[in-house]
N, C-alpha and C positions, 0 to 999 in steps of 0.2 A: 506492499501499502507508498510507501511510503518514498519507494520509486514513482509510481503512478504519478506523487500531489508532484514530486519533481519534475517529473516529463510537465506536467498543467502549468507548472506556473515557468519555466522554457516556456512556451509556447507562446503562452500570454507576453513573457517577455518580447518575441521574437514578432507576436501578429500591433503591444505596443509603437517600439518598436519600427517596424514597414506601415502602420498607422501614421506617423511623425513623416516617413520618408517622402508617403503618402503626399501631406496636407505641408509640408517643403515644399517640394518639386510644383503641386500645381500654384500655391502662394506665388514663387519666384515664378514660373511660366506666367500668371496672370498679371503681375507684373513688371511683366517684358512687353507681353500686348498694349497694357495699357496707356504706359509711359510715356509721359510730355516728352517725346522727342528720347535719343539718344543722349546717355551718359554723358555729363560734365557737356554739352553740346550747350544746357539753357534756358530752353523755352520755346515758345512758338504754340506747339501744342499736336494732337496726334495726330492733325491731318496735315501738316504744314511739312510735316517727316517724313509723311506716307509719302504724298505727292512727291516729295522729292525721288524719292525709294523709287518712286514706279516711272518718276521720267525719261528714258532712252536715257544712258549712258553719258555722251556726249552732252545733255545739257545739264547735267546736275550739276556742274560749276558752273552756272552762271545761273542759273536758280536758286543755288543755296546762296549765291553771294547779293540774289535780288530779295532775296527773304532774310541773311544778313543785313540788308542793311535797314530793315523795316522789324528787324529785332526786339531792339524798346518794346516797342509800339507797340510791337503781339503780346507781349507778352501782356503789357498790362490790358488790351482790347481783351486778351485769355482770360486774364485775373476777374477783369469787368464781367464776365460771359458767368465766367464761375461765380459771384458773388449774387449774378443775377437770379442764377437760379439758385442756391442758398433759401431769397426773397420769395422764392416762388415758391416752397416748398412751405416757411415757414408761412405763406397762405392761406397755403393748404391742410397745415397744420393747425393753424388757427381756432381759434372751440370759442365763441361765436363764430363761425363760418363768416364770413362777409365778400360777398362777387364781385363788390369793386377792389378790394382791395389784391383778390388776384387779376380779376383782369388790368388793374399799372402796373403788378408782378410782371405776367405776361407780353405787355407793351413794352416794358423793360429791356427783358428776356431777349425781347424780334429787333433790339434796338442793337442793343450790344452785339446781336448775332454778324448783325448787318457790319457792322463797325469793325467784326475782324471778316468777313466777304470782301467788305473795299478795298483793307491790307492786302490780300491774297491776292483778289486779284491783279490788283496793281502792281504787285511785284510777279506776278504770272507773266502779268502785258512785258511790261520792263524788261520782264527777258526775253517775252514771244520779239517782240520787237530789234533782239541784239544776237538774233538766231539766225542761219544758216538755214534757206528755206525748208531743207529734208529734217533737217532737226525740228525746224516748227513743227512741219508735217506729224513726225514721230510720237511731240506733243502734242498732236491734235490725237492720234489713231489711241494714247492710251489717258486720253482725257476722259477719251467716249468708256475706253472699257471698266474706269473709274467707278467706284460706289455712292 
């Protein structure tokens, strides 16, 4: 009976280690999937880095430069979107619920999201203007395939 108890304790320990390893791996994977840019880069947001990563290789340096020139503005704009999302959550959580508060928070979120898009579109347009036509066409093909 003592051997069976030792085996059960050993199996329980192995199962706990396996669970811990799976949780760590899952957390690592999710963190990499949702990370706001490559480590040490300092920002922008997932769409900005994902967009550059999907662009044709030859166009990436020009795109990186255009986004880099707007990096501080993008960081502020993404921060404002984050704040606006927080305000939407608070409006939804409020008790009593006030429809006009939620409507105002959603309008602010739309406005801040538009600010991000204006900055990103400006970077894309600037980069496209300095790309050779073949690279610009490649960028157009890649943009159509993006979610």
